[in-house]
N, C-alpha and C positions, 0 to 999 in steps of 0.2 A: 740598814733601809733597803728593801728592795720593792721597788712600786713597779716593776716591770720595765719592758723596752718599748717601743714605738711601733710595733706593727699589726698588731691584731686590735679590735674592738676597744675603745675605750683610751687608747693608747699604750697598751697591753701588748708586749713581746707573745708572739706565737712561735717561736723558733728558738727560744730561750738565748738568743744572741747577746743581748744587751740586757743589765739592769737600769737602763737610762730612759726617764721619761723627759721629754723637749714640751714646754709649754705648762700649760696647767696654773697661772697665776694670775689673778686680775690683776697686777703689776705690770703686764705686757703692756708694750706699747704706751706706756704712762711714764711722767720723770722719775727718775730713780731717788727716791727717801734719801735726803742726806744725812750725813752723819761725821761725826768728828769724836774719833776714839785713840786711844793710847794704842802706840806699837811696843812691842816684847822689848824695843830698846828704849822705851822712853818717850819717843818723839811723838807729837800729836799729829794724828794723819786726818783730813778732813777729803772725803768725795770730792766736795767742790773744788780740790786743790788739781784736780785730775781734768777738770772740764777742758773740751777740745781733743781729750784723748782717748781711744777705746779701752773700757775698763772692764775687767771680770770680777765681780765681787762674789766671792767664794767663802760659803760658810762651811767650817770644818772642825774634825776634833781629832785629838794624837790617837784616841783608842778607837776610831772609825776604818775599819777595815779597808771598806772603797776609796777611803781618802789617799791610803798609800799608792791604790791604782793611779788615782788621779793626780799626784803632784807630778811625777815624770812628764804626763801628757802636758801639762800645763808649763813645765819648766821648758819643756821642748819648744810650744807654741810660743811664749813669751820671747823666746832667743830668736826663733823664725820671723817672727814680726815684729823684733826690735826697731825697725827702720820706721817701722808706721806708729809708733808710739804705744803698741799695746802694753798695760800693765794688769798686773793681778791685785787685788787687795784681799788679802786672806784674813777672815773673822773668825777670830777661835770660838767656837760654842761649849758650852759645858763641859768646860776642861780648865786645868792649873796653868798658870804661866810657864812654869818648869817642866811640866810634860809637854806643853805646845813646844817650848824651845827648843826642847831636846829634838821633838820629830820633825822640826825644819829644819834643823841643822843638819839631823841624820839623812834629810831626802835631798839636800842640798837646795831648798825653797829659799831663793833671794830678793822676793816679794816681801813687801810691807805685810807683816803678820799683825792684827789687830786684836785687840783684847776689848770684849764687850760686857763688862762684869754685870750691869743692870740688865742684861739682854734687850737695850733699846733699839739697837739695828736688827736684832732678829725678829722683834716684835714690828718694825717699820716694815721689813721684809716679808711678813706673814710667816715666820720660819716653820718648817715641817719636820725637816730630820737632817742629817748629813749623811754626805756631801750633797749641797747646793747651791747652785751657781746663778749668776745672774749678769747678761752678758749687754753692758752699756753701752751706747753709741758717744760719737764726739759732742752731741748736743745733751747729753746726759738722759736722754730715753733708753728705757728697757726693751731690749729687742728678742730677747730670748731668754729662755729659763730652762735650767735641767737640775733634775734631780737623780743624783748617783753618778758614776765615772763616767764621761764620754769615751765613747769608743773616738779613734783619733779621727775616724772620718765624719763623724757629728761633730766633733770641737771644731773642725775647720769649716764646716758650715756654720756653725753660731758665732765664731769669730769673722766670718765674710759679712754678716749682717750687720756688724758694728766697725768694720775698717771704712 
């Protein structure tokens, strides 16, 4: 999914530097839709369990090329901000549990990977494509939204909004 970057008119890149769009969701500055989903390891995980912590809700799939770029950035950011309680909740979209599990292991992703078999979370978050990320502050409010893998400097700017 290539929605352009953030430099030109309408949020589109003029330099071709980044395939990321920041913003663009009616959910921005609204309470994050709640969900309870089963993780790849069978544990039930609820967004409410993370209230009081900054959270990135990331929709992804194993077949998504940009997700391969994004996972190492998220892993590094999660480690950098572990003392501040940052967590990532990966929601698998339009993919099998087997393929998603293999991808997560290959990418050394240590955060919860959640299955959304009936697309309830996808619909609640007005899913457009993967990767798509929602940056939720400690009070449960969405403070930033990104479509596409974030450049590292952009990722830090989005995380700063929720710390």
